[in-house]
C-alpha positions as CSV (number, residue, x, y, z in Angstrom):
1,M,8.7,-3.6,175.9
2,A,10.5,-0.7,174.7
3,Q,14.3,-0.8,174.6
4,I,16.2,1.4,177.3
5,G,19.4,3.3,175.9
6,R,21.6,0.1,174.7
7,G,19.3,-2.3,176.8
8,T,21.3,-3.2,179.2
9,W,20.8,-3.3,183.5
10,I,22.5,-0.5,183.0
11,D,20.8,1.8,181.4
12,K,17.4,0.4,183.0
13,L,19.5,1.8,186.2
14,A,19.7,4.9,184.9
15,A,16.4,5.5,183.4
16,E,15.1,4.4,186.6
17,M,17.6,7.2,188.6
18,V,16.3,9.8,186.3
19,D,12.2,8.9,186.6
20,R,12.7,8.8,190.7
21,E,14.8,12.4,190.4
22,E,12.0,13.7,188.5
23,R,9.4,12.4,190.9
24,L,11.4,13.6,194.1
25,G,11.4,17.1,191.7
26,R,15.3,17.9,192.2
27,D,17.4,19.6,189.9
28,L,18.7,17.5,186.8
29,G,21.6,20.0,186.4
30,M,24.3,17.6,188.0
31,M,23.8,13.6,188.4
32,R,26.2,12.9,190.8
33,V,27.4,8.9,191.2
34,E,29.6,7.9,194.1
35,S,32.1,4.9,194.7
36,G,33.6,4.0,198.4
37,L,36.7,3.4,198.1
38,G,38.5,1.0,200.6
39,A,42.2,2.3,201.7
40,S,42.6,-0.6,204.4
41,G,44.1,-3.5,202.5
42,I,44.9,-4.4,198.9
43,P,42.0,-3.6,196.3
44,H,40.6,-6.5,194.9
45,I,38.4,-6.5,191.7
46,G,35.5,-6.8,193.6
47,S,36.3,-3.3,195.1
48,L,37.5,-2.2,191.8
49,G,34.0,-3.5,190.5
50,D,31.9,-0.8,192.7
51,A,33.5,2.2,191.2
52,V,33.3,0.7,187.8
53,R,29.7,-0.2,187.8
54,S,28.9,3.4,188.9
55,Y,30.8,4.6,186.2
56,G,28.5,2.6,184.0
57,V,25.8,4.3,185.0
58,K,27.2,7.8,185.0
59,L,27.9,6.7,181.1
60,A,24.3,5.7,180.8
61,L,23.1,9.0,182.2
62,E,25.9,11.1,180.1
63,D,24.2,9.1,177.1
64,M,21.0,10.0,178.2
65,G,21.6,13.9,177.9
66,Y,22.3,14.3,181.4
67,N,25.9,15.8,183.2
68,S,27.3,13.4,185.5
69,E,30.2,12.6,187.4
70,L,32.0,9.9,189.4
71,L,33.0,10.7,193.0
72,A,35.3,8.4,193.9
73,Y,35.7,8.7,197.5
74,S,39.2,6.9,199.9
75,D,37.7,5.9,203.2
76,D,40.8,6.7,204.7
77,M,40.0,7.4,207.9
78,D,38.9,4.3,208.7
79,G,40.9,2.6,211.0
80,L,43.5,-0.4,210.9
81,R,41.4,-3.3,212.1
82,R,43.8,-6.4,211.4
83,V,47.2,-7.1,209.1
84,P,45.4,-8.2,206.0
85,E,47.0,-11.2,204.9
86,G,48.6,-11.4,201.0
87,L,51.3,-8.5,202.3
88,P,55.0,-8.9,202.0
89,A,56.5,-10.2,205.6
90,D,58.4,-7.1,205.8
91,A,55.7,-4.9,204.8
92,A,52.9,-7.0,207.3
93,A,55.7,-6.4,210.3
94,R,55.5,-2.8,210.4
95,L,51.9,-3.0,211.1
96,P,50.4,-4.3,214.3
97,E,51.6,-1.2,216.3
98,H,49.2,1.1,214.2
99,M,46.1,-1.5,215.0
100,A,43.1,0.8,215.9
101,R,44.5,3.9,213.8
102,P,43.3,5.4,210.5
103,V,45.3,4.3,207.7
104,S,45.4,7.7,206.5
105,L,47.8,8.2,209.9
106,I,49.7,4.9,209.7
107,P,53.3,5.6,207.9
108,D,53.4,3.3,204.4
109,P,55.2,0.0,205.2
110,F,56.0,0.2,201.1
111,G,57.6,3.5,202.2
112,C,56.6,5.0,198.5
113,C,53.5,7.1,199.5
114,D,52.3,9.4,202.3
115,S,50.5,7.0,204.4
116,Y,49.3,3.2,204.4
117,G,46.1,4.6,203.2
118,S,47.2,6.3,200.4
119,H,49.2,3.3,199.0
120,M,46.2,1.0,199.3
121,S,43.8,3.3,197.5
122,G,46.5,4.4,195.0
123,I,46.3,0.6,193.5
124,L,43.0,0.9,193.0
125,L,42.5,4.2,191.7
126,D,45.6,3.2,189.4
127,G,43.6,0.0,188.1
128,L,40.8,2.8,187.4
129,D,42.9,4.6,185.4
130,R,44.5,1.8,183.2
131,L,40.5,0.8,182.5
132,G,39.8,4.7,181.5
133,V,37.6,5.6,184.0
134,R,37.2,9.0,185.0
135,Y,36.2,10.6,188.5
136,E,36.6,12.9,191.2
137,F,38.9,11.9,193.7
138,R,38.4,12.3,197.6
139,R,39.7,11.6,200.3
140,A,37.9,11.0,203.8
141,Y,40.8,12.6,205.8
142,D,40.4,15.9,203.9
143,A,36.9,15.9,203.7
144,Y,36.8,15.8,207.5
145,R,39.9,18.4,207.7
146,E,38.1,21.0,205.6
147,G,35.2,20.5,207.4
148,L,33.1,19.5,204.4
149,L,31.0,16.8,206.3
150,A,30.5,19.3,209.4
151,G,27.3,20.2,209.2
152,Q,26.0,17.1,208.7
153,T,28.0,15.3,211.3
154,H,26.2,18.2,214.1
155,A,22.7,17.6,212.9
156,I,23.8,13.5,213.5
157,L,25.1,14.5,216.9
158,V,22.6,16.6,218.1
159,R,19.8,13.9,217.6
160,A,22.7,11.0,218.6
161,E,19.6,9.4,221.4
162,L,17.6,9.4,218.5
163,I,19.5,7.8,215.8
164,G,21.0,5.0,219.0
165,R,17.4,4.0,219.2
166,M,16.7,3.6,215.2
167,I,20.2,1.5,214.9
168,L,18.9,-1.2,217.8
169,D,15.6,-1.0,216.6
170,M,16.8,-2.0,212.9
171,V,20.0,-4.1,213.2
172,G,19.7,-5.3,217.2
173,Q,23.2,-3.1,217.7
174,D,22.8,-1.2,221.4
175,K,26.3,0.3,221.1
176,Y,24.9,3.6,219.9
177,T,22.3,3.8,222.3
178,H,24.9,4.8,225.0
179,T,27.9,6.3,223.1
180,L,27.8,8.7,220.1
181,P,27.9,7.4,216.3
182,Y,31.6,9.4,216.0
183,F,34.9,8.0,216.4
184,A,37.4,10.9,218.0
185,V,41.0,10.2,217.0
186,C,43.0,10.4,220.3
187,G,44.9,13.6,220.5
188,E,47.7,11.5,222.7
189,C,48.1,7.8,220.9
190,Q,46.5,8.6,217.8
191,R,43.9,5.6,217.6
192,L,40.9,6.0,216.8
193,Y,38.5,2.9,217.7
194,T,40.0,3.0,221.7
195,T,38.0,6.3,222.1
196,N,34.5,6.2,223.3
197,S,32.6,9.7,222.4
198,Y,30.4,10.1,225.1
199,R,29.2,14.0,225.0
200,Y,28.6,16.3,222.0
201,D,28.3,20.1,223.1
202,P,26.1,21.6,220.2
203,E,27.3,25.5,221.4
204,S,31.3,25.1,220.4
205,R,30.9,21.9,218.5
206,L,33.1,19.6,220.7
207,V,33.1,15.9,221.0
208,H,34.3,14.6,224.6
209,Y,36.0,11.4,224.1
210,E,38.0,9.0,227.0
211,C,40.5,6.2,225.2
212,G,40.0,3.2,226.6
213,D,41.5,-0.7,225.8
214,I,39.1,-3.0,223.1
215,T,39.2,-5.9,221.6
216,L,39.2,-5.9,218.0
217,G,39.3,-8.8,215.3
218,G,40.0,-10.9,218.7
219,A,43.3,-9.5,219.9
220,A,43.0,-6.9,222.3
221,V,44.2,-3.0,221.4
222,P,45.6,-1.1,224.5
223,G,43.6,2.1,225.0
224,C,45.7,4.8,226.7
225,G,43.7,6.8,228.8
226,H,43.7,10.2,227.8
227,R,40.4,12.1,227.8
228,G,40.1,15.1,225.1
229,T,37.9,16.6,223.2
230,V,37.8,17.0,219.4
231,C,36.0,19.7,217.1
232,I,34.1,18.6,214.3
233,D,35.1,21.9,212.1
234,G,38.0,20.7,211.2
235,G,39.4,18.1,214.0
236,L,40.4,14.2,213.4
237,G,37.7,12.3,214.1
238,K,35.1,10.2,211.8
239,L,31.2,9.6,212.0
240,A,30.4,5.6,212.2
241,W,29.4,3.6,209.3
242,K,26.0,3.5,210.4
243,V,25.5,7.4,209.3
244,E,28.2,8.8,207.6
245,F,27.3,7.2,204.3
246,A,24.3,9.9,204.8
247,A,26.4,12.6,205.4
248,R,28.5,11.9,202.2
249,W,25.0,11.8,200.1
250,S,24.0,15.2,201.7
251,A,27.3,16.7,201.6
252,F,27.9,16.0,198.2
253,D,25.1,15.5,196.5
254,V,25.1,12.1,195.8
255,R,22.2,10.7,193.4
256,F,23.8,6.9,192.9
257,E,25.7,4.5,195.1
258,A,25.7,1.0,193.9
259,Y,26.5,-1.4,197.7
260,G,27.4,-4.8,198.6
261,K,25.3,-7.5,200.0
262,D,27.3,-7.7,203.0
263,I,26.6,-4.0,204.1
264,M,23.2,-3.9,203.1
265,D,21.9,-3.4,207.2
266,S,24.6,0.0,207.1
267,V,23.0,0.8,203.8
268,A,19.3,0.9,205.5
269,V,20.2,2.6,208.4
270,N,21.8,5.3,206.4
271,D,19.0,5.8,204.5
272,R,16.6,6.6,207.1
273,V,19.0,8.4,208.5
274,S,19.1,10.3,205.3
275,E,15.8,10.8,205.4
276,E,14.7,11.3,209.2
277,I,17.5,13.0,210.5
278,L,19.1,15.0,207.3
279,D,15.8,15.6,205.4
280,R,16.6,14.5,202.1
281,P,16.0,11.3,200.0
282,P,18.8,9.0,199.8
283,P,20.3,7.8,196.4
284,H,19.0,5.5,194.2
285,H,20.6,2.4,195.0
286,A,21.8,-1.1,193.4
287,R,23.2,-3.8,195.5
288,Y,25.5,-6.2,193.9
289,E,26.9,-9.7,195.1
290,M,30.1,-10.5,196.4
291,F,32.7,-11.6,194.1
292,L,33.8,-15.4,195.2
293,D,37.1,-17.5,195.2
294,R,37.1,-21.2,193.7
295,G,36.8,-22.5,197.3
296,G,33.2,-20.5,197.5
297,R,34.9,-18.1,200.2
298,K,34.3,-13.9,199.8
299,I,37.1,-12.2,197.9
300,S,38.3,-10.0,201.2
301,K,41.0,-7.2,201.2
302,S,41.5,-9.1,204.9
303,S,42.1,-12.7,203.7
304,G,44.0,-11.8,201.0
305,N,42.5,-14.6,198.7
306,V,42.5,-11.2,196.3
307,V,42.9,-10.8,192.4
308,T,43.8,-7.0,191.7
309,A,43.4,-5.2,188.6
310,Q,46.9,-5.1,188.2
311,D,47.4,-9.0,188.3
312,W,44.2,-9.3,185.6
313,L,45.9,-6.7,183.6
314,G,49.1,-8.0,183.3
315,V,47.6,-11.0,181.2
316,G,43.9,-9.7,180.2
317,S,42.7,-6.7,178.2
318,A,40.7,-4.1,180.0
319,Q,37.9,-4.9,178.2
320,S,37.9,-8.2,179.0
321,L,38.0,-6.8,182.6
322,L,35.3,-4.0,182.0
323,M,33.0,-7.0,180.2
324,L,33.3,-9.2,183.2
325,L,31.9,-6.1,185.8
326,Y,29.3,-4.9,183.1
327,K,27.7,-8.5,182.4
328,R,25.4,-8.0,185.1
329,I,25.0,-6.9,188.8
330,R,23.2,-9.8,190.5
331,G,24.5,-13.0,191.6
332,A,27.3,-14.5,193.1
333,R,30.4,-15.1,190.7
334,H,33.3,-17.4,191.5
335,L,36.4,-15.6,190.2
336,G,40.2,-16.3,189.5
337,I,42.9,-15.4,186.9
338,E,42.5,-18.4,185.5
339,D,39.3,-17.4,183.9
340,V,41.1,-14.3,181.8
341,P,41.4,-16.6,178.7
342,A,37.9,-17.6,178.9
343,L,36.8,-13.8,179.2
344,M,39.2,-13.0,176.2
345,R,37.3,-15.7,174.1
346,E,33.8,-14.3,175.1
347,Y,34.8,-11.1,174.5
348,D,35.8,-11.6,171.2
349,E,32.1,-13.1,170.4
350,L,30.3,-10.3,171.5
351,E,32.8,-8.2,169.5
352,D,31.7,-11.0,166.2
353,V,28.1,-9.9,167.2
354,Y,28.4,-6.1,167.6
355,F,30.1,-5.9,164.3
356,G,28.1,-8.2,162.3
357,R,30.0,-11.6,162.4
358,V,27.7,-13.4,164.4
359,R,23.6,-12.7,164.5
360,P,22.5,-14.1,167.3
361,D,19.0,-16.2,166.9
362,N,17.4,-14.2,169.8
363,A,16.8,-10.1,168.7
364,E,16.5,-9.3,172.4
365,K,19.5,-11.0,173.1
366,A,21.4,-9.7,170.5
367,V,20.6,-6.4,171.5
368,R,22.0,-6.8,175.1
369,Q,25.4,-8.6,173.9
370,K,25.9,-4.9,171.5
371,G,25.0,-3.0,174.6
372,L,27.6,-5.1,176.6
373,Y,30.0,-4.3,174.0
374,Q,30.0,-0.8,173.7
375,Y,30.0,-0.6,177.7
376,A,32.8,-2.8,177.6
377,N,34.5,-0.3,175.9
378,L,33.2,2.7,178.3
379,L,30.9,3.7,175.1
380,R,34.0,3.9,172.4
381,P,33.8,1.5,170.5
382,P,36.3,0.9,167.7
383,E,34.8,1.9,164.1
384,R,36.6,-1.1,162.2
385,A,36.1,-5.0,163.6
386,P,39.7,-5.5,164.9
387,V,41.7,-9.0,163.8
388,H,40.5,-12.2,166.2
389,V,43.3,-14.2,167.5
390,N,42.5,-17.0,170.1
391,Y,43.9,-16.0,173.7
392,A,44.5,-19.5,174.3
393,L,46.3,-20.2,171.2
394,L,48.8,-17.4,172.1
395,V,49.2,-19.3,176.0
396,E,49.5,-22.2,173.7
397,L,52.2,-21.0,170.9
398,A,53.4,-18.8,174.2
399,G,54.4,-22.2,176.2
400,V,56.7,-23.7,173.2
401,F,58.3,-20.3,171.9
402,R,60.1,-18.6,175.4
403,D,63.2,-16.8,173.1
404,D,62.3,-14.5,170.9
405,R,59.1,-15.2,171.3
406,P,56.8,-12.4,169.5
407,A,58.6,-12.8,166.2
408,H,58.4,-16.7,166.2
409,I,54.5,-16.5,167.2
410,V,53.5,-13.9,164.7
411,R,55.1,-15.7,161.8
412,R,52.9,-18.5,163.2
413,L,50.2,-16.6,162.8
414,V,50.5,-15.5,159.0
415,R,51.3,-19.1,158.3
416,Y,47.9,-20.4,160.0
417,N,46.2,-17.0,158.1
418,I,44.9,-15.9,161.0
419,L,47.6,-12.7,160.5
420,P,47.7,-11.1,157.4
421,D,51.2,-10.0,156.4
422,E,50.5,-6.2,156.4
423,Q,49.3,-6.6,160.2
424,A,52.5,-8.9,161.4
425,A,53.6,-5.7,163.7
426,D,50.5,-4.3,164.9
427,G,50.6,-2.9,167.8
428,R,47.1,-4.9,169.5
429,V,48.7,-8.6,168.7
430,L,51.8,-8.2,169.8
431,G,50.2,-7.0,173.3
432,L,48.3,-9.6,173.3
433,I,51.3,-11.9,172.4
434,Q,52.7,-10.5,175.8
435,M,49.9,-10.9,177.8
436,A,49.5,-14.4,176.6
437,G,52.9,-14.7,177.3
438,R,52.7,-13.5,180.7
439,F,49.8,-15.9,181.6
440,A,51.7,-18.8,180.3
441,D,54.6,-18.2,182.3
442,T,53.0,-17.2,185.8
443,Y,50.1,-19.7,185.5
444,G,50.7,-22.3,183.1
445,G,48.3,-23.4,180.6
446,V,44.9,-22.7,179.7
447,Q,42.2,-24.2,182.3
448,R,39.6,-26.0,180.0
449,E,36.1,-27.2,180.5
450,R,36.0,-30.9,180.2
451,V,34.8,-32.3,176.7
452,D,31.8,-34.9,176.4
453,A,33.1,-37.5,173.9
454,D,31.1,-40.8,173.0
455,P,32.4,-43.9,172.6
456,D,33.7,-43.8,169.0
457,S,35.2,-40.4,169.3
458,R,37.7,-41.2,172.1
459,R,38.1,-43.9,170.4
460,A,39.2,-41.9,167.7
461,I,41.2,-39.3,170.3
462,G,42.9,-42.4,171.4
463,M,44.4,-43.8,168.0
464,L,45.4,-39.8,167.1
465,A,47.3,-39.8,170.3
466,D,49.0,-43.4,169.8
467,S,50.0,-42.0,166.3
468,L,51.5,-38.8,167.8
469,R,53.3,-40.8,170.3
470,R,54.3,-43.5,168.2
471,S,56.0,-42.3,165.5
472,T,58.3,-38.9,164.7
473,D,57.6,-38.0,161.4
474,V,53.6,-38.8,161.3
475,D,51.8,-36.1,159.4
476,P,49.1,-35.1,161.9
477,Q,46.3,-33.8,160.3
478,S,46.6,-36.9,158.1
479,A,46.4,-39.0,161.0
480,V,43.7,-36.8,162.4
481,F,41.6,-38.4,159.2
482,E,43.0,-41.6,159.0
483,A,41.6,-41.5,163.2
484,A,38.1,-40.3,161.8
485,R,37.5,-42.9,159.6
486,A,39.0,-45.9,161.8
487,S,36.6,-44.6,164.1
488,G,33.5,-44.2,162.1
489,V,33.3,-40.8,163.3
490,R,32.6,-37.5,161.1
491,P,36.0,-35.8,160.0
492,R,34.0,-32.4,160.8
493,D,33.1,-33.9,164.2
494,L,36.7,-35.3,165.2
495,F,38.3,-31.8,164.4
496,T,35.8,-29.6,166.5
497,M,36.5,-31.8,169.5
498,L,40.2,-31.5,168.9
499,Y,39.9,-28.0,168.8
500,R,37.5,-27.6,171.8
501,I,40.5,-29.7,173.9
502,I,43.1,-28.2,172.6
503,L,42.4,-24.5,172.6
504,G,39.1,-24.3,173.9
505,A,37.3,-23.4,171.2
506,S,35.4,-24.8,168.3
507,R,37.7,-23.7,165.9
508,G,41.1,-22.4,165.2
509,P,44.1,-22.8,163.0
510,R,44.9,-25.7,160.5
511,L,45.6,-28.5,163.3
512,G,48.0,-30.2,161.3
513,P,50.4,-27.3,161.6
514,L,49.6,-25.9,164.5
515,I,49.9,-29.8,166.3
516,S,53.6,-30.0,164.9
517,D,54.4,-26.1,166.2
518,M,53.0,-27.2,169.8
519,G,54.6,-30.5,169.6
520,P,53.2,-34.0,169.0
521,E,54.1,-35.5,172.5
522,R,52.7,-32.3,174.1
523,V,49.5,-33.0,172.3
524,A,49.5,-36.7,172.8
525,A,49.0,-36.1,176.7
526,M,46.1,-33.4,176.4
527,L,44.1,-35.9,174.3
528,E,45.5,-39.3,176.4
529,E,42.8,-37.7,179.1
530,Y,39.7,-38.2,176.4
531,A,41.0,-41.6,175.1
């Protein structure tokens, strides 16, 4: 099979998109991709991944010679359904009175932005900025106030009865057979979900609504009883999710949007609304799975079990996070901050393949790995291979040296022959030391996979641990050879196993000096788990 682009799923998606657009006969002058940004809770890596993956498709399209841009659309007209877990207590305490109000109309409980919605979407945008992702930003609040969705809203509301039956047939929801797929913001209490939009006047383009009591997230939310109207040409209100995607795709000429498995029913309805109501083929799609926490729960804004881009980038590189998000799009994945060291190592391995330091046996896999490396660098890879420093090693050294940490660790790296003298002040290495130091201080040591050891190896490991415990003047390097010889294990095999236990890697600096620097008793404690 001929290679497509750089050989990744991203290139394949972009090529499929172009083929489809050509078959539809649409203009290819601008191939816009979209990502919806949640603004109701703490943005996590799953939220970030939606935008990053769409940006990858944008890059692939540009690599093919097409103009493309990423539209980052903040859903800040969405109403607050619950107080997300994970917020500071003082901020969380300010939110219950604003239940069911659009997040763009809720004061920022942190006191630094113009609204709660701006604060939350700003966290996500900051993550994109720090990754180097470029985008065109739009807010739902502005889109509705400026009437950018007014034509699509009108077309949807005049055929609301048909859409209600469509939704009932497709997903079994009968709500929109007796109410319009539109939420007006109450002119009195500013709540969104308490309003029942019961009539649309096409001539005046007014939606008539009444504000009543509802149950939201298991809690009662009172309506104020107000009856009023809102004009779709700039008034405060929004389309329901079951139809709003279609309106955006039409208004902003969106050609690609990925979506999570959890909203696949809504996307299916929107596709049909786009086709049959707005007379426009929906964009090309890619469905992705959710990130799960270590307990198997979906990572979500409301549950509070989040890993944010800021969390990750405090202890890991932008490239390691981009690599994680670009590795694949299918399949649910468990994710925790403890995965940072393993992904930092995996990125180094990709870099070795890209620069020819390692040559995989499988040529097709090598192509994919090189392509992934390029996308992890947003198609701007470095011209020369940088010096690799084992991140797990830095974490371990950071646990030992706390005062004047960078200077101590750099001296060890030079002594281990990892870092040449002339690169002792390398900014990239100093940045890695800072990240590893934060990881060590915040999360402790590196979490390692269990290493399988046969009886002879366990005996050798036990002997070495005893030697390190028993004598303060033992030479660790000699002790490894003695333990290997006495147990009938090849020294080379024992060294490899020790590196895997101590650093989670198959190789590392000279083991004797490393054990001395880490502390023989600390290393002995690691080894005793295997003895």
